[in-house]
C-alpha positions, 0 to 999 in steps of 0.5 A: 500500500502506498503512503499518501502525504497530506499537504498542509493548508494555511490561512495565508494566501498569495497576495496577502499583506503580512507582518514578520513577528520574529527574527531579523526582519521583525516588524516589517510588512510585505506582500506574499509572493509565493507559498511553499506548502510542503516546506511550510515556507513563504516568500515575502516581497522585499524582505529577507534578502540574501546574496548569491555569488553566481557564475556567468551563464545564459540567463546572467551573462555577467555573473557576480553577486545577486540579491534575492528574497529568501523564504521565511517560515510561515509561523514567523508571519501574521496576516495584517487585517485590512480593517484593524491594520494590525497583525491578527489571527485568522479564523474560518467561517462557513456560510449556509451555501457551503462556501468558506470565508476568512475572518479576523479573530480580533474584529470579526470582519470578513477578510476574503471569500474562499 
């Protein structure tokens, strides 16, 4: 029998505004670029830059030192509520039609329809 790995689901999505709550980038805010669910990591726009020394190749003819965003663990970021304008925990509420929506645990406002 084949083992099936369950990919975790998160309450943060691509395009959400998040704030870093721990680490070197603590207190900074940015937009989520991508999420890597199997590694539980998230790439945030203009945060957690690293430097890569690269050789010249077809894509980068000059080579040299390139700065790019590195991933953060998803537990280090919190969603910023549009109405509260501060980092909050996210809840999920199910509507009568069966669809789900994300809500702010602080002010109970709807964040977005799922």
